[in-house]
Structure formats: structure tokens, C-alpha cells
FILUMRO-822745 format. One line per 8 residues: number of its first residue (from 1); their letters; for each residue x negated, y negated, z negated of N, C-alpha, C, O. Coordinates in pm, whole numbers. Each point is the difference from the previous one (the first is absolute). Example, Ala and Ser with C-alpha at 12.3 -4.5 7.8 and 13.67 -1.06 7.14 Angstrom:
1) AS) -1319,569,-780,89,-119,0,-90,-120,0,-104,2,-66 ~ 139,-107,138,-82,-119,-6,77,-109,-73,-51,-111,-17 $
***
This chain:
1) XXXXXXXX) -12719,-11331,-12008,131,-142,4,104,62,-41,60,85,67 ~ -26,-125,-194,177,39,-31,109,-99,64,-19,-121,18 ~ 104,172,5,112,-38,65,122,-33,-97,-21,44,-112 ~ 147,-112,125,88,24,-98,130,124,66,98,29,-68 ~ -114,8,154,67,110,36,-18,102,56,-113,2,49 ~ 170,86,-32,-25,150,-4,57,43,151,105,-30,56 ~ -217,113,-13,39,90,119,53,129,-2,-65,92,-49 ~ 186,-74,102,90,85,-44,78,7,121,21,-98,71 $
9) XXXXXXXX) 24,218,-49,133,57,126,-10,161,9,-35,81,-86 ~ 87,-58,245,81,79,-35,-139,122,89,-43,-20,114 ~ 8,119,-192,-97,82,-6,51,123,73,100,52,-51 ~ -155,11,176,31,160,18,-126,31,-30,-109,-50,27 ~ 152,162,-101,-145,123,-95,-1,94,54,-100,70,-22 ~ 207,-13,122,-40,106,79,122,0,144,96,-76,-11 ~ -105,142,106,81,13,132,169,-16,-19,84,-59,67 ~ -75,151,-207,173,-44,-25,35,-99,-55,107,3,-61 $
17) XXXXXXXX) -198,-145,64,28,-103,3,76,-61,81,66,-98,-32 ~ -66,167,188,91,-75,85,147,45,-1,77,-49,83 ~ -34,139,-172,147,20,-6,24,-60,-145,62,64,-85 ~ -105,-169,67,57,-123,-115,-61,53,-106,87,34,-81 ~ -210,-8,37,-25,19,-104,-116,-106,7,-82,57,-72 ~ 27,-161,107,-81,-89,-68,-6,-42,-133,102,-59,-36 ~ -173,69,-34,8,-40,-157,-72,-166,7,-83,-36,84 ~ 125,-30,-168,-22,-150,-22,-92,3,-101,42,6,-116 $
25) XXXXXXXX) -203,-10,148,-81,-20,-114,-105,-135,80,0,-60,108 ~ -87,61,-245,-108,-79,39,-118,68,33,-27,114,-37 ~ -54,-198,119,-121,18,45,-128,-86,-10,9,-110,-56 ~ -122,150,104,-139,-124,37,21,-26,121,25,98,70 ~ -27,-215,-12,28,-63,104,-191,18,58,-89,45,-72 ~ 75,-84,184,-149,2,20,-77,-105,-101,48,-82,-77 ~ -178,113,104,-85,-84,-76,-1,-173,33,-12,-29,119 ~ 20,-50,-187,35,-137,54,-137,-58,56,-114,10,-45 $
33) XXXXXXXX) 157,-65,144,-147,-74,56,78,-147,36,121,-21,2 ~ -237,-78,29,60,-116,13,28,-27,139,-18,-120,21 ~ 55,185,85,45,7,118,137,48,-9,56,16,108 ~ 17,13,-224,151,103,-10,70,-115,-41,-23,-113,-43 ~ 109,178,70,178,-71,-45,81,79,-67,18,115,42 ~ 52,-168,-171,89,104,-38,144,-72,3,25,-115,-37 ~ 68,216,91,128,-62,81,67,71,-136,-40,96,-68 ~ 181,-199,54,108,30,-90,87,50,76,79,-82,46 $
41) XXXXXXXX) -59,222,-7,84,32,97,138,-33,-12,58,11,-108 ~ 21,-67,254,144,-3,-17,75,55,86,122,-11,4 ~ -187,69,63,58,105,114,-104,83,77,-120,-25,13 ~ 178,112,28,-76,114,34,48,70,118,114,44,-14 ~ -158,-25,105,82,66,109,18,196,-18,-93,46,-66 ~ 158,23,96,-9,140,18,-50,37,140,83,1,91 ~ -202,27,-67,-27,63,113,-31,162,39,-64,71,-78 ~ 104,-32,177,13,152,16,-179,96,-34,-14,121,-20 $
49) XXXXXXXX) -98,-232,25,-132,54,-67,12,-3,-110,-73,88,-47 ~ 147,-162,-63,39,69,-134,32,119,-55,-45,60,-98 ~ 182,-18,227,26,103,-57,-125,146,58,-39,95,-66 ~ 19,-118,156,-135,107,75,-126,-33,-143,-70,100,-10 ~ 42,-172,-61,-88,-45,-89,56,103,-108,-39,115,-20 ~ 154,-192,-54,35,92,-92,2,145,11,-35,64,-100 ~ 74,3,215,-13,165,-19,-114,41,86,2,103,67 ~ -80,-167,-70,-140,16,48,18,82,146,-50,110,23 $
57) XXXXXXXX) 125,-181,60,57,43,134,-142,-1,67,-51,107,32 ~ -10,-221,-12,-111,-19,61,-136,98,-20,-66,53,89 ~ 46,-47,-230,-132,-15,-46,36,40,-158,117,4,-40 ~ -218,21,-35,26,30,-136,18,-159,-73,-69,-95,37 ~ 137,87,-108,8,-149,-58,-72,23,-128,-15,98,-73 ~ -30,-240,71,-129,-12,-133,158,-25,-137,41,-116,-9 ~ 4,186,-50,103,-19,-100,-68,-31,-112,-105,65,-1 ~ 120,-149,-116,189,-72,12,-50,-98,116,-117,-24,28 $
65) XXXXXXXX) 235,-30,37,3,-69,130,140,-118,-6,119,28,-6 ~ -173,-140,8,104,-107,4,30,-21,142,-82,-75,52 ~ 167,114,21,22,-55,142,47,-102,32,47,-59,-99 ~ -31,-9,215,54,-111,29,-87,-106,79,-69,-55,-87 ~ 49,17,173,-54,-69,108,64,-144,66,-69,-85,57 ~ 212,76,-76,26,-112,66,6,-116,-136,112,-44,-27 ~ -222,0,-49,11,-49,-98,49,-203,20,-68,-75,68 ~ 177,37,-134,-34,-116,27,49,-58,-202,64,61,-86 $
73) XXXXXXXX) -133,-202,84,27,-75,-135,-77,-83,-31,-39,-62,98 ~ -11,24,-207,-81,-119,-39,-119,-23,-88,-4,4,-123 ~ -109,-33,226,-112,0,-75,-28,-36,-179,-53,-107,-30 ~ 76,163,-32,-35,-16,-121,-169,-39,-89,-27,-68,-99 ~ -53,147,189,-153,26,-55,-64,-34,147,30,62,103 ~ -112,-158,-109,-93,-5,119,-160,-45,21,-39,-114,-22 ~ -46,220,67,-115,-28,-10,-100,-120,10,68,-101,-18 ~ -201,66,39,-35,-125,38,-59,38,121,-98,-73,19 $
81) XXXXXXXX) 114,160,78,-68,61,98,133,41,107,-20,68,100 ~ 134,-112,-131,102,6,57,6,-8,137,-91,-78,30 ~ 159,122,94,-11,-46,136,152,-90,-14,71,-23,-98 ~ -57,-18,255,157,-88,46,31,-64,-111,120,-21,-15 ~ -208,-25,-85,42,-117,-109,87,54,-85,72,-82,-57 ~ -62,159,39,161,51,-66,-35,-78,-188,-105,-38,-52 ~ 220,42,9,-31,-96,-145,115,104,-84,63,94,47 ~ -61,-141,-167,79,92,-53,165,-75,-8,32,-119,-1 $
89) XXXXXXXX) 18,196,-1,193,-74,63,0,33,164,118,28,24 ~ -169,-22,58,7,40,142,34,140,1,-45,107,-41 ~ 163,-163,120,59,185,62,-52,48,118,-22,-50,111 ~ 7,150,-157,-159,96,70,60,184,37,87,66,-57 ~ -143,-43,130,54,148,22,-130,94,54,-112,-45,28 ~ 156,187,-20,-153,83,32,121,81,65,119,18,-26 ~ -214,24,127,64,170,83,-67,101,-19,-82,1,-93 ~ 92,63,142,-44,159,4,-174,-12,-25,-66,99,-33 $
97) XXXXXXXX) 22,-199,50,-165,-3,12,-49,-99,-139,55,-107,-25 ~ -148,154,-46,-73,-76,-115,-122,-45,11,-47,-101,-52 ~ -25,208,144,-161,-60,21,-47,76,84,52,108,26 ~ -178,-160,42,-65,62,60,-128,-63,-33,-10,-101,-69 ~ -112,180,135,-166,-43,12,-15,-155,-1,-65,-54,-89 ~ 131,-23,196,-39,-116,28,-130,-65,-10,-33,-114,-33 ~ -64,267,90,-132,-55,26,-39,-57,149,45,56,100 ~ -132,-172,-90,20,-74,74,-83,144,171,0,-23,121 $
105) XXXXXXXX) -37,110,-173,-19,131,114,42,74,-15,-55,107,25 ~ 172,-112,-72,126,47,52,72,-9,153,31,-107,52 ~ -16,207,-5,39,-60,147,169,-33,-19,53,-85,72 ~ 17,152,-164,102,-31,-16,46,-121,-58,75,-92,33 ~ -147,123,-132,27,-115,-94,-47,-144,39,52,-98,-53 ~ -140,88,137,-77,-165,41,75,-36,146,-22,-103,65 ~ 122,219,-23,46,-49,122,187,24,-46,88,61,60 ~ -86,-119,-157,158,-30,-44,79,160,16,111,-3,53 $
113) XXXXXXXX) -162,133,-95,86,114,17,-8,55,-113,13,121,14 ~ -28,-154,-132,-13,38,-121,117,133,-42,-34,92,-74 ~ 165,-101,132,42,123,9,-88,149,28,-4,107,-61 ~ -36,-140,137,-91,97,56,-137,29,-41,-77,67,68 ~ 50,-117,-176,-154,16,-120,-24,143,-19,101,70,-4 ~ -216,-13,-10,17,94,-26,13,28,-141,27,110,-49 ~ -52,-228,-17,12,34,-116,158,-82,-58,8,-63,-106 ~ 84,78,185,92,-55,-39,50,50,-149,-42,104,-50 $
121) XXXXXXXX) 140,-195,-15,44,63,-132,175,-31,-7,40,-115,16 ~ 32,199,-35,143,-94,-9,37,-32,-143,-44,14,-114 ~ 156,-70,184,68,-56,-180,12,84,-94,-30,-26,-116 ~ 77,138,157,19,109,-105,-77,150,66,-20,47,112 ~ -2,-17,-226,-37,186,16,-195,-31,84,-61,74,78 ~ 24,-194,-131,-109,-20,53,-112,1,-99,28,4,-119 ~ -160,-7,161,-147,-22,-94,-47,-131,86,2,-34,119 ~ -55,-37,-275,-101,-81,82,-133,9,-37,-25,57,-106 $
129) XXXXXXXX) -58,-100,170,-138,15,-31,-64,59,-152,-89,85,-9 ~ 157,-152,-104,-28,49,-117,74,104,-111,15,25,-120 ~ 16,14,252,100,111,-48,150,-49,-32,101,53,47 ~ -104,-145,-122,154,-24,-3,115,34,99,-28,45,111 ~ 141,-63,-144,96,53,60,136,-113,30,44,-76,-85 ~ 10,88,231,85,-101,30,119,44,-27,22,119,19 ~ 74,-198,-65,113,12,-61,109,-92,59,-26,-120,12 ~ 153,169,29,95,-87,106,78,-80,-46,-39,-54,-103 $
137) XXXXXXXX) 156,19,147,86,-139,-36,142,106,-60,108,-60,-4 ~ -107,187,-33,148,12,-73,-54,-11,-154,3,103,-67 ~ -57,-234,0,-30,-21,-82,44,-180,-27,83,-65,65 ~ -181,13,-198,46,-74,-54,-109,-75,66,31,-85,84 ~ -168,109,-115,-111,-82,73,-86,90,113,-4,123,11 ~ -56,-213,61,-74,75,110,-116,-47,21,-1,-121,23 ~ -108,179,-24,-134,-77,18,-56,38,110,-6,120,26 ~ -61,-241,87,-48,40,133,-112,-120,34,10,-116,-41 $
145) XXXXXXXX) -109,162,118,-75,-97,39,-7,-60,120,11,57,109 ~ -40,-253,-140,101,-76,50,-10,-10,147,72,-73,68 ~ -178,162,-15,-6,11,154,110,58,54,-8,-4,123 ~ 104,55,-162,98,55,32,128,-5,-77,91,84,-7 ~ -107,-231,-63,124,-38,-43,72,-171,96,-68,-101,19 ~ 164,113,8,44,-78,95,133,-103,-73,96,38,-68 ~ -126,-151,105,109,-132,-73,132,70,90,-24,39,114 ~ 140,-29,-161,130,2,79,63,-152,55,17,-94,-78 $
153) XXXXXXXX) 5,88,179,50,-157,45,120,-9,-86,48,87,-71 ~ -19,-179,86,104,-66,-86,166,34,40,102,14,-68 ~ -136,-10,225,138,47,78,37,158,-38,117,38,0 ~ -206,33,-27,66,130,5,16,79,-200,-99,21,-70 ~ 196,-4,41,15,57,-125,-59,101,0,-52,70,87 ~ 64,-66,-199,-157,126,-38,83,94,-22,-83,87,-23 ~ 222,-12,8,53,134,20,-40,-3,148,-49,107,36 ~ 59,-205,62,-57,44,181,-115,21,15,-30,69,98 $
161) XXXXXXXX) -63,-112,-174,-114,-44,23,-40,127,-31,-34,78,88 ~ 35,-43,-219,-67,174,-55,18,110,119,-94,74,29 ~ 234,-65,48,-49,123,89,-60,-33,123,-10,94,80 ~ -39,-222,-40,-13,-31,94,-192,81,-5,-65,62,84 ~ 40,-106,-223,-133,36,-28,-85,118,87,-101,14,70 ~ 207,55,-123,-87,155,103,92,69,78,-35,104,57 ~ 205,-170,-39,70,110,80,9,-133,113,16,31,118 ~ -24,-159,-151,3,-77,107,-166,-24,93,-9,-49,113 $
169) XXXXXXXX) -82,88,-180,-124,-21,33,-50,119,106,-77,-16,95 ~ 141,136,-137,-8,142,60,38,-16,161,-65,51,90 ~ 172,-125,-75,42,-26,127,-34,-92,97,-13,6,122 ~ 0,-113,-226,-39,-126,77,-149,-9,63,-24,-50,110 ~ -93,116,-216,-111,-12,78,-24,72,101,-67,-62,84 ~ 93,167,-54,18,85,138,95,-40,114,-22,36,115 ~ 134,-117,-151,57,-87,87,-61,-87,63,7,-15,122 ~ -85,-62,-210,-68,-105,47,-125,-16,75,-29,-87,82 $
177) XXXXXXXX) -53,205,-132,-143,59,98,52,84,104,-89,35,77 ~ 213,16,-45,-6,25,99,135,-39,109,78,75,59 ~ -87,-199,-63,41,-139,90,149,-31,-8,56,-84,70 ~ 8,169,-174,140,-42,7,39,-135,-12,-44,-58,-100 ~ 144,-34,208,7,-104,39,88,-9,122,26,110,50 ~ 23,-212,8,68,-50,110,-79,86,129,-121,-2,17 ~ 222,77,70,-77,101,105,-16,127,-37,-24,87,84 ~ 40,-50,-270,7,122,-17,137,57,-32,95,-78,5 $
185) XXXXXXXX) -73,203,-36,111,91,17,-96,80,-94,-108,57,12 ~ 200,-80,-113,-53,128,-163,106,83,-30,118,-34,4 ~ -166,157,-38,75,78,-96,-53,47,-137,-114,43,-18 ~ 214,-57,-81,-53,36,-126,60,147,-44,121,3,-19 ~ -207,137,0,104,62,-45,-22,28,-156,-103,10,-67 ~ 263,1,29,38,9,-99,66,-133,-100,-67,-98,-33 ~ 179,116,3,77,-116,-42,-1,13,-190,101,47,-53 ~ -193,-81,-18,-49,1,-122,-39,-124,-27,27,-107,55 $
193) XXXXXXXX) -117,145,-180,-73,-105,-89,-98,-73,135,9,-119,32 ~ -80,196,19,-97,-20,92,74,-20,110,-15,-106,61 ~ 110,203,-16,64,-102,128,61,-67,26,22,-42,113 ~ 31,8,-222,92,-146,13,-67,-128,11,39,-92,72 ~ -142,90,-146,-147,-88,29,-74,-1,139,-77,-88,38 ~ 106,176,16,-41,21,141,115,-62,100,-15,-35,117 ~ 94,32,-171,84,-55,106,22,-167,-28,5,-88,86 ~ 5,74,-227,-65,-133,-60,-79,-100,92,33,-94,71 $
201) XXXXXXXX) -151,155,-103,-125,-44,60,-41,11,140,-99,-56,45 ~ 175,127,18,8,34,151,67,-174,89,-34,-92,73 ~ 133,141,-141,81,-137,41,-87,-156,-14,-40,-77,87 ~ 33,72,-250,-89,-119,-34,-113,-14,65,-44,-114,13 ~ -21,218,37,-107,-37,86,36,-27,165,-80,-42,84 ~ 197,72,-65,28,-42,130,44,97,138,38,-28,113 ~ -60,135,-174,14,122,53,153,-13,138,111,-44,-26 ~ -137,74,101,105,-14,131,109,81,-9,101,-26,65 $
209) XXXXXXXX) -110,138,-152,134,102,-40,-91,77,-81,-122,-4,14 ~ 186,75,-102,-44,66,-131,125,124,21,118,-34,1 ~ -160,180,16,75,78,-22,-28,111,-124,-107,56,-23 ~ 251,-38,-58,-69,94,-133,55,125,46,85,9,88 ~ -143,100,-161,-29,138,57,-9,92,-137,-96,30,-72 ~ 252,4,67,18,87,-79,44,150,28,-27,54,107 ~ 104,17,-222,18,103,28,141,-2,11,35,50,106 ~ 53,-87,-171,157,-30,10,-7,-130,20,-92,-81,-1 $
217) XXXXXXXX) 275,71,32,42,-142,30,18,-70,-96,41,-113,25 ~ -63,151,-175,56,-59,-120,-67,-105,-12,54,-96,-53 ~ -180,87,96,-48,-157,-50,25,-108,94,-35,-116,-22 ~ 122,169,170,-34,-103,122,91,-157,-32,-29,-104,58 ~ 116,112,-137,45,-138,-50,-67,-74,-57,17,-121,13 ~ -135,182,-111,-81,-20,-83,-134,-92,68,-54,-102,-42 ~ 34,163,131,-105,0,140,33,-117,56,-90,-83,-13 ~ 178,47,67,62,-105,110,-28,-168,-78,-58,-103,32 $
225) XXXXXXXX) 155,162,-176,21,-82,-41,-171,-91,-108,3,-90,-84 ~ -76,134,119,-176,-28,-70,-52,-27,133,-116,-41,10 ~ 199,61,107,-74,-66,141,-14,98,95,19,-42,114 ~ -45,150,-122,-27,102,120,140,5,117,120,22,-17 ~ -193,-51,123,109,-6,91,46,161,44,121,20,8 ~ -197,74,15,8,128,17,-39,105,-140,-89,-1,-85 ~ 243,115,122,-64,97,-78,1,137,41,99,36,64 ~ -196,56,-88,4,147,23,17,91,-99,-81,14,-92 $
233) XXXXXXXX) 202,65,108,30,116,-108,-75,100,50,38,52,105 ~ -126,-17,-151,-75,122,108,111,144,-73,-35,102,60 ~ 118,-76,-136,82,108,-32,98,9,119,7,101,71 ~ 84,-237,-47,102,-19,93,-22,-16,125,81,-70,62 ~ -195,130,9,2,-25,100,-141,72,63,-100,-64,32 ~ 114,215,-22,-142,79,19,-45,17,113,-58,104,31 ~ 91,-269,108,-79,-33,67,-68,-162,-5,-40,-65,97 ~ 41,23,-246,-43,-111,-32,-118,-47,65,-5,-118,33 $
241) XXXXXXXX) -105,206,-6,-142,-17,-3,19,-43,134,-55,-103,38 ~ 139,181,49,-13,-8,180,84,-163,17,-48,-86,73 ~ 157,67,-140,99,-97,3,-121,-127,-33,19,-107,57 ~ -106,117,-123,-29,-155,-10,-169,35,17,-83,-42,-81 ~ 52,117,187,-181,-9,13,-31,-102,51,66,-77,70 ~ -195,72,-114,-46,-114,56,70,-162,-7,21,-83,88 ~ 3,84,-246,87,-122,-21,-82,-117,-96,27,-119,-15 ~ -131,198,-40,-52,-62,-142,-173,-32,32,-82,86,31 $
249) XXXXXXXX) 59,-223,-46,-130,-65,-16,-87,88,-130,-107,59,10 ~ 185,-71,-117,-113,40,-156,168,32,-35,111,-46,28 ~ -178,169,-118,89,114,-90,-76,-2,-125,-108,54,-18 ~ 189,-135,-86,-77,36,-130,75,126,-113,106,-14,-62 ~ -157,84,62,40,86,-64,30,13,-176,-95,29,-72 ~ 166,-41,40,34,41,-173,37,66,-64,11,-22,-121 ~ 27,140,187,39,118,-58,-106,89,-20,-92,18,80 ~ 109,43,-197,-104,91,-73,24,142,31,-67,68,-77 $
257) XXXXXXXX) 151,19,178,54,128,-6,-142,68,121,-31,-36,113 ~ -21,131,-194,-107,68,84,101,103,146,-47,86,75 ~ 159,-129,-79,101,55,148,78,-88,61,100,30,66 ~ -157,-187,-91,44,-51,97,-21,-9,160,-115,-12,42 ~ 210,17,39,-24,55,166,-128,-126,42,31,-108,50 ~ -161,144,-80,-74,-131,20,-50,44,177,-69,-84,58 ~ 93,166,-11,-6,40,142,115,-109,91,-23,-57,106 ~ 126,53,-175,153,-51,75,-51,-148,-15,25,-69,98 $
265) XXXXXXXX) -97,0,-210,4,-126,-52,-77,-55,132,34,-89,79 ~ -175,189,-84,-104,-90,101,60,14,152,-65,-62,84 ~ 169,127,-40,100,9,112,98,-170,0,74,-24,95 ~ -87,-65,-194,37,-79,16,-78,-133,24,44,-114,10 ~ -166,156,-4,-96,-117,27,-47,-11,113,-53,96,57 ~ 65,-238,9,-63,-30,117,-132,10,44,-86,16,-87 ~ 44,-24,240,-115,27,-2,-125,-114,-63,-9,-121,17 ~ -58,193,-74,-101,-83,-140,85,-48,-131,-30,-90,-78 $
273) XXXXXXXX) 134,168,76,33,-26,-147,-56,36,-96,-112,47,18 ~ 171,-54,-171,-79,22,-100,96,82,-95,122,-13,10 ~ -179,93,-100,97,49,-124,-109,5,-102,-111,52,8 ~ 177,-131,-127,-54,-19,-102,48,48,-112,84,-61,-67 ~ -141,195,31,93,67,-162,-63,-143,-140,-88,-84,-20 ~ 193,136,-31,-10,-87,-127,7,123,-146,-76,21,-95 ~ 201,36,139,36,85,-109,-98,105,-16,-80,46,81 ~ 98,-20,-190,-107,140,-44,64,144,-39,39,30,-113 $
281) XXXXXXXX) -37,33,199,52,136,-57,-123,91,-91,-123,-5,12 ~ 200,79,-95,-74,50,-91,-67,148,53,-80,79,-51 ~ 151,-82,173,-57,130,113,-51,-56,111,18,-122,11 ~ -81,182,81,-65,-35,108,98,-18,109,105,64,5 ~ -148,-175,103,73,-54,106,63,69,79,-89,73,43 ~ 237,-25,37,5,31,43,-128,2,188,-54,-94,57 ~ 54,254,-21,-90,28,134,37,-66,104,113,-38,-34 ~ -139,-18,184,41,-40,69,-90,12,143,-123,8,1 $
289) XXXXXXXX) 200,-9,109,-94,23,124,-123,-136,25,32,-118,-16 ~ -135,150,45,-83,-110,84,41,-81,74,-45,-114,9 ~ 158,169,68,10,-83,163,115,-109,-52,47,-90,69 ~ -14,121,-214,114,-122,-49,-139,-89,-1,16,-78,94 ~ -76,66,-122,-108,-135,-1,-59,-32,108,-17,-118,32 ~ -38,255,66,-103,-45,133,65,-73,94,-49,-92,65 ~ 221,158,-55,70,-43,130,29,-149,17,-7,-74,99 ~ 39,54,-223,14,-142,-20,-86,-122,0,8,-106,62 $
297) XXXXXXXX) -113,165,-172,-143,-68,-16,20,-52,-158,-69,-76,-68 ~ 186,142,40,46,-20,-168,-127,-1,-121,-108,58,-8 ~ 174,-143,-69,-94,36,-128,57,43,-100,122,-8,11 ~ -161,57,-118,76,70,-112,-98,-61,-141,-119,31,-9 ~ 157,-79,-49,-70,-61,-142,65,-60,-100,116,-37,15 ~ -199,14,-157,39,49,-129,-20,-169,-36,-47,-78,82 ~ 97,33,-232,-24,-148,-47,-5,68,-138,15,120,-25 ~ -43,-226,-64,3,27,-114,36,-154,-63,-46,-103,48 $
305) XXXXXXXX) 110,108,-131,84,-157,-47,-79,-109,74,7,-34,118 ~ -82,-12,-212,-64,-174,104,-90,-70,-108,3,30,-120 ~ -68,-108,167,-114,-69,-76,90,-109,-53,106,-38,50 ~ -187,-20,-195,48,-143,-20,2,-105,108,69,-92,-43 ~ -91,77,105,8,-127,118,118,35,71,72,-92,37 ~ -35,221,-8,109,68,80,146,-38,-87,97,-65,39 ~ -124,138,-184,129,-40,-80,42,-152,11,114,-44,10 ~ -243,-33,-15,36,-168,8,66,-43,66,89,-84,-17 $
313) XXXXXXXX) -133,149,127,70,1,133,151,-17,49,69,-90,48 ~ -51,259,-96,125,16,-36,88,-46,-77,116,-13,39 ~ -163,-26,-189,98,-123,-70,30,-102,93,114,-21,40 ~ -216,-46,-4,27,-139,58,98,42,161,65,-98,36 ~ -55,181,25,81,26,114,145,3,-41,98,-52,54 ~ -107,143,-187,155,29,-98,66,-116,1,105,-31,58 ~ -207,-57,-158,49,-131,-33,42,-118,104,91,-81,-17 ~ -184,91,136,63,-33,108,92,-22,106,44,-106,45 $
321) XXXXXXXX) -12,282,2,142,47,2,98,46,-75,104,58,33 ~ -139,-84,-118,112,50,-140,63,185,41,116,40,16 ~ -240,33,-11,17,154,-7,57,7,-170,-53,-47,-101 ~ 147,103,113,56,49,-113,74,156,-5,94,41,68 ~ -182,40,-186,-27,137,53,144,36,-93,46,-82,-79 ~ 30,246,107,97,1,-78,-59,88,-109,-61,104,24 ~ 86,-159,-160,-52,55,-121,152,11,-121,111,-53,-3 ~ -163,120,-57,91,58,-105,-75,-15,-133,-94,77,-19 $
329) XXXXXXXX) 128,-178,-85,-87,8,-124,55,97,-77,115,29,33 ~ -169,41,-141,27,46,-49,-92,24,-176,-119,-8,31 ~ 124,22,-129,-48,-45,-181,-148,69,39,-7,103,67 ~ -74,-152,-104,-140,38,-58,39,140,-73,-45,111,28 ~ 159,-151,-152,-12,113,-83,87,112,68,19,93,-79 ~ 28,-78,177,58,112,90,-82,48,127,48,54,100 ~ -177,-84,-124,-100,39,120,8,151,-5,-35,41,111 ~ 72,78,-205,52,119,55,88,15,86,-26,38,114 $
337) XXXXXXXX) 121,-59,-147,89,-6,68,-31,-71,187,4,47,114 ~ -21,-127,-153,-67,-86,128,-53,85,97,38,8,117 ~ -150,72,-183,-57,72,107,33,143,40,-32,55,105 ~ 92,-11,-194,91,119,71,126,-68,75,60,101,39 ~ -11,-170,-11,87,-58,84,-53,-53,131,63,-25,103 ~ -185,13,-127,-104,-62,122,-51,140,37,-21,0,121 ~ -1,98,-166,-14,109,31,103,110,109,-15,78,94 ~ 137,-143,-189,123,78,97,35,-55,110,95,54,56 $
345) XXXXXXXX) -158,-180,14,25,-103,61,125,-92,-11,67,-4,103 ~ -21,-70,-209,72,-46,-9,-10,-167,-4,98,-74,-16 ~ -239,28,35,-29,-110,28,39,-66,109,-24,69,99 ~ 79,-184,-68,29,-100,88,-55,-119,10,60,-96,-48 ~ -154,84,96,-98,56,32,-126,14,-117,-68,102,4 ~ 46,-184,-85,-119,11,-111,43,-73,-85,37,-117,-3 ~ -53,255,-118,35,-81,-167,-111,-43,-43,-101,63,32 ~ 92,-181,-115,-45,-49,-77,16,-45,-126,73,-94,-32 $
353) XXXXXXX) -144,166,-49,-10,-12,-137,-7,-135,-45,-90,-74,40 ~ 174,36,-115,8,-195,-103,-20,67,-94,78,93,-17 ~ -207,-117,-99,-52,-21,-117,85,-120,-58,-26,-121,-4 ~ 145,199,-45,96,-165,-74,-19,-64,-182,71,-60,-80 ~ -225,122,83,-63,-88,-122,-73,-115,49,-10,-112,-50 ~ -49,170,177,-61,-132,126,39,-96,114,-56,-93,59 ~ 182,158,-52,39,-90,162,75,-98,-73,54,-93,59 $
***
């Protein structure tokens, strides 16, 4: 079925693309199905996953690859079997996942855990059942199955909605699942793109207190403005783990360093506390003493993005509570420079590419 628009975007052709070497080229999107939506991209957040993928950090990348999985835009083509009543002209978004098996006998898909399906396909660098590839949002247009395409509430500007679709849900989902709310004291490790969302959503969910944990005090003022009541700068107090021992019910760790002081983080947990890792190091997690868990009956776990119904719940809460992420908009034409700046840690706290031809 012919279209009046062209699929083109910033393509990574090899691991050097992360150094500002993506090329603007055309590509062949996934094979059209009547369950699909074509999105005219207006905004796309830059996620740490984009950099890991561009450089083949987690695994060999399926080059050429167009990254970007925090995509917001306008539905310009809608199949006859789409979900959620999506219509041409609707403002929609797609996050880090664009497909799963959706079979009724799949334990994960049948119970609203599509993000954990063994046949999960990412919004970029993935392969669909027919062998066609998924391409992301550093582009003019993005094609995705409608089960994973969500309507954006009117109350949320597109540039703010975009980074929520991966960065936001990556912390919202584990906070919600692990009981963040009144009566709970929550810690967020790392004050960056993910961590700043962690503070915002822990507060929006009603946590009694939020403690931001970072290496230096350089982000303390920002963390307190975001809503944190306490701040721990681990490089500035050699006894930080002792001073703050048994103070937190839940910790969500957004950092992706294989050298993080994991055993000391576990010291901060109260009895029956929970530590959830969402940052994904390219190397192994650090070792820790089993008694860090055994002595207090603590749990350690992980979380991966969120299912479509969880993203909808997050967007609803965002609109209701007026959650405002800290973003910096960058022109789509300057994506290479923005990726380099992201890698240098300059974002405060999420870069969003603006496709000025469409926005």
C-alpha cells in the first residue's frame, strides 16, 4: 500500500555512530498490517538506551538502526483493526516496546505483562515475526502496532509526554508495583534522566518522603526542587551508609555503573525493604554479601519499562497531578550533537528532539 510520505531518519551504521556519526537516510519500515499506526513524529526523547544501542554496548546492534523510543506525533495512517479507537489526526505516542506475541496462551501477554513477553520486540533494533525490522523516532515517521500506541492526554504537552514513554514508565512501574505511597519512605539512586522522574513520581504517588542519592552534592539543589526531602552525596560522607542505615522502605536504582556501592545501598533498607534495579550496566552487577538481604529479610529485583496499561495509568496520574519533567528541547537536525552531549552527561534532565518540520 503506497504512502505519500517517506520513512527516513538518523541511522546508526556502526558503533562509531554514538560519537556523532549517525547519517540521515531512508529505510524500509515494518511490513504494513491492518493493526498498525503510522506516526508523523513531532517529538522524540533521547534515552540512555539509544546510546547503548548505537555503540552495540549491550549486544551487537542490527545496523542500520534508527534509535528513539520515546516517540510522540500525529497518527497519519490507521489500520482497519487498530486498538483504542485511534483515528487519523490523533496525538499519539509509542514507548520502548512495539510488539509482543499477544497470544491468549502467553502467560505474560494474557495477564497485562506484555513488557515481559519472551517475544517482545523493541521499538527500534528489533525484528518482527516476518523478518522486517523496527525503526525508532529519530525520524520523520514511525510505524508501530496499535496495541502499543497510546493516546496522549490533552493536559500533557508533547515535548513532556515523549520522555515519559520510556524514562517515566521505567521508574513509575516499579514504584507503583512495590507499594510507593503514603507511609513509605523511598530512595532514588541517581539524579539523571531516569532518577529525576523517580523523584517526581514517588512524590506524585504520595510517598511520605523521598531521598535522592548521588555521588556528589552538585545535584542537591535540583533534587530538592524536584521534591526530594533528603539528599545523600556518597562521595562527601564516607560513613553515609551508617548514618542513613535502615531509613528506606524502597530503593529504585537508576544508575548503570558496574561499580555502584550496592552492598551499602542495601544497608539503607529497613526490615523487609526492597531494592529494584532499573539502570542496565553493560558489565556485571557488583557482588554483595548475602547477609545484606538475609539479616533484614530484604528483596532485590529488577523492572523493565511497563505494559501499555501501566503507561496509560502513568499518563493519567501525570495529567491529574501536573507532573512536569525537566526537559531541554533540541532540533531533530542536531541529533548527532544532542547524542554526544547526552553521553557527556550534560542533559538536565532529558533531551527531547523536536522535528521542526512536523511540530
